[in-house]
N, C-alpha and C positions, 0 to 999 in steps of 0.2 A: 463566475460562477463555480464553473468545473470543478477549479486548482481548490476554490475555497471548501467544497462538498468534500475531498479528499483530504486536507489538512486538518479540517474539524472529524472524520472520521480516523484519522490517524491518531489526533489527540486520544480520542475514547478508545482506541487499541492501545497505545501508550500504559493504561490503566490495568490491562490484565495480567501484568505477570506480579504486580502490587498487590490485586485482589487475589490473585490463587496464594500467594505467602499467607492468609490470612486464616487458608482450611489446609495446614500442615498436615493433615494426616489422610487427607484427599489426594492419591497418585496422579501424578501428570496427564496420563492416560484418562480415566478420568474426569480432568477436567477438560482437558482439549474435546472428548468425545461430549460431553456435557454442552461445553460452550457452543461449540461451530456444530454440532445435528443438532439439538434444540432450536438455536438459533436461526439454522437454516430450513427446518421444519416449519418454524414460524414464518419465516419469507415466501417459502411456499403456501402455507397456507393464506396468507394475505393476499400474494399475487395471484391466488387460484384463478378468479376470473379472466384473468390477464393470459396467464398460461392455457387456459380452455380454448379463449378467442382463438390464439397465435400458437395453435398445436401444430396446425400446418407447416407452418416456417421453422419450428422448434425438431418439427421430423424430418425436417429437408439437412437439418442442420444436426442431426442426431450425435454424429461423430464427435463436433466440436463439445457438445451438453456430455458426451460421456465423460470425454477428456479433461474436461473443467470436473465434473463430478468428481472423477479419480482424485482430483489435485486437492480437491476440499476433502477429501477423507483422508486424506496422507498428510495435511498440512498441520491442522491443529496437534495431531498427536508427535510427530517431529517437533514443531515448536516449542510448545510445552516441557516435554522432556529435555529439550537444549536448554529451556531456563532452570530446570529443577538441576540439571549439570552442573550446567557452565554459570551460572548466578542470571538474574533479573537480566541485568544491564548487557554483559555480552552475548546471553542466549538471544534475545529483540534484538543486538546491533548488528549480528552475527544475519539471523533469519531475513531481516528487513532490509539489512544492507546491501546483502549479497543480491537480493529480486531485482534491481534496477539492470544489472549486467545481464541476467538472467534474459529478464524479458527484453531488453534490446538486445539480444542474440535470438529471439524466438519471431522477433517483429522484423530483421533484418534477412532471415532465411526465408521464414516462409510468406511474410507477406513483402519481402525487397523495400523496405520502408529506410527511409536515408535518413543517416544521425548526424543532424542538427548540427552545427559548433556551438551553440548555446547550449543543448543538452548534455554534448559530451564534458563542457567547464564545470555545469553545475552536478554532473555526475561524477566527473573527478573530486570535487571540491567535499559531496558528499560522502564518496568512498572512502577516501581520506579520513575523513571525520571518523566514520565508521572504525575504520581499521583501529585509528588513535584509541578509539574509547574500549574496542575489543583488548589491546595492547596492553590499556591501562586495569583493563577487569583480570584479564590472565594470567597479570604478575604478581596479584594479590588473590589465586583462588579459593583459599580459604576461608575470605571474608563472606562469600556465597552462599546462602542457604542450600544445602543438600550437595555441596560441591567440596567432595572429602579429598582430591588427591587433581594432579596434576593430570593425569589420564581421565578424570570423570570430566574435567575443564575441555580436554584434546575432544572426545567423544559427543560433549555437548556442542560444539563447535560445527565438528561435521556432522551433527543432526540439524544443527542453523541452517549449514549452506543447503542441507535436502527442503528444509523448510522456505528458504530462499527462492529455490526452482521450482516448490509446488505452487507457491503463492503467485507467483510469475506466469505460470501456465493457468492457472483460472482466472486471473487479471486479462489476459490473452483474448481467453475462451468466450470470456463474458462482455469484450470488447468486440471481438468477432460478430457473435450474434446480433450486440446492437447495431455493427456498422451495416449488417445483411438485413435490416428491416425489423429486427423484435425489439420490442419495446424493453428500455432497462427492467422494469419491475418483472417484465417474465423471463427476461433471459435469466437473473440473479436468481430470481424465484426458482425456476429448473433447475440449473446448477447447482446451488447449493440447498434445495430440496434433494434432490436424488444424492448429493453429498451427505446430507444429513442422514437418509438412509441407509446409506454406509457404514456411518458412526453409530448407527443402532448396537448393534452386536457388541460392541466395545463399552458401548456404556452399560449394557445391561449385565456383562462380565465384568467390571471393573468399578459399579455406579454407586454399588453401596453405601459406601460412606459418605457421600451426600445427602444421604436420607439420615444420619446418626445425630446430625442437630441442627436447631434450628441455622446456626451460624454458618453451617458448610452447606444447607440449603439454599442461604442469602446468598451464598457467594457464587455459586453455579446458577440462579435466579440472573443477577446481576450481570455474568458473564455470557448469559444465555441472550439477555432481553437487549444491555444497554451495547459493550461493543461489536457485539457478534451481527443484533437485529439490526439496530439504528445504524451502528457505523457503516453496515454492508449496504443498507438500503442509501445512504449517502457515497461509498462508493461506484456504486450502481449508478447516481446519478451524476458523477463526475466524469465516471470512463462513457457515456453516452456526450461528452462535449470535447474529452482530451485522448489524446495514446495513452494504450497501455503502458508505455515504456514511462512519459511525464507521469502517470500517476504513481506508478510504483518507486521514482523518482522523489516526487512530493512527500511519500510516507515515509521516507528518510526522517520525519519528524517525531515520527514513534519513538525511534529506541533514544531518542533526544531526551523525551516524554519520560520514556520509562528510566530510564538513568536518574533522570532527578526525581523522581518518585521514589526508587532503589534507595537512594540515599536519604534522603527525607524521611520515608514513612518505614523502610526495611532495615534500614541501618546498616548497609552497604557502604565501603569505603570509595571513594572515588578520586584519585590522584590528580594534579595539576594537568595531566597530560590527559585524561579523559575529559575533562572542564573545556581543553582545547580540540577537542573530538566536537562536542556541542557546538561550539563556535562554527567549525567548520560547517557543520551539517545544516545551520541556521543561514549560512553563507549561500551554501547550495539551493535553500528556498528561497533568497532573494535573488538569486541569477534566475531560477524556472517561474517566480512568481511575477514577478515585474516588468507591466508591461512594455513592450517594444516601441520605440521612438518610431514613426513615419516619416521619413525622410524625403522629401520634393524632389521630383526628377529633375536631373542637370537637365537643362537644354540641348539638343545638340545641336551641331555646327548647321545642320541644313535648315532647321527652324529660326538660328540665330542669322544665317544668311537671308532668312524668308523676312525678318524682321525689322531688316534695314531699308528695306522698301515699305514696310508697314507703316498705314496712317496714324496718325495719335490717338484715334478713337480705338484702333486696332491694338496697340501698345498698351494703354490703358488697361484693356479688357483682358490684354494678357497676362498684366501687372497682377490684376483682382484678383486673376484663377492661379496665378503664383501663390497670392497672398493665402487663399481660401486653400489650398496644399499644405502650407505651414500651419493651419490653423488646427490645433489637437483633436481628436476625433473624440 
């Protein structure tokens, strides 16, 4: 269920770049501040009773809350500017594709979490897919709205790496709070609410075009309510059940969704190399979400020796127990 929540959130996030192109006169800073800022404040408002009840736990982890809030404030500014410069597909791919590695490094250094072979396999598939997607998009930078030169694409990719790192940081911070006993609602509300407060000055300075027309306002409202508010509520539920590194790896579905929408709606061109990258991302998700088989333990030599002298009844009971062990849960 935790994986399903993150995957659904990733589908919602994958629509953000395409939605932003529907308000071309609104700058990326205004779009990012409106989406994450208003969405974060709404999360805090809904979670206010929980935040009040769990204020002591949040104060005890105030350093983690502040770190997560700073990452929330930086992420949308880097993310939306990356898409504006490098294109919807490439900007999303780099921003989300770099997050699993950053998240794994944070968990390894801070929490001492061991990286499993299954995660490394999934991450290798997903990251290879994101590299192929990025290469396919960068090979044709002039097809992306807002990308007028190779230099702009390179700058957009650099900002995407910053976005991926900050995404990993606030995911880790929220998971750290949840693992320390704070509920997901209070954790996400506190981190994103404070991050929303940090984004308000940016919104006030750049957000005038959002009010210039109903269509621009509708884009801002959609981004704040659906991908940011609803998406991060789902993401918080997911973080309550799976590690942050797994959650950020599962969110590799987002660039695949963004790339498909960029082709179908925005009109960007995605060559075969890009579609191959999407296929690898889907393979990554399959590796990480397929339930692992439980194998019954092999009998030890001691138990085998004891079995030679066992009565027929005890042998039958042992066989029955082995059969139960092989029954899927």
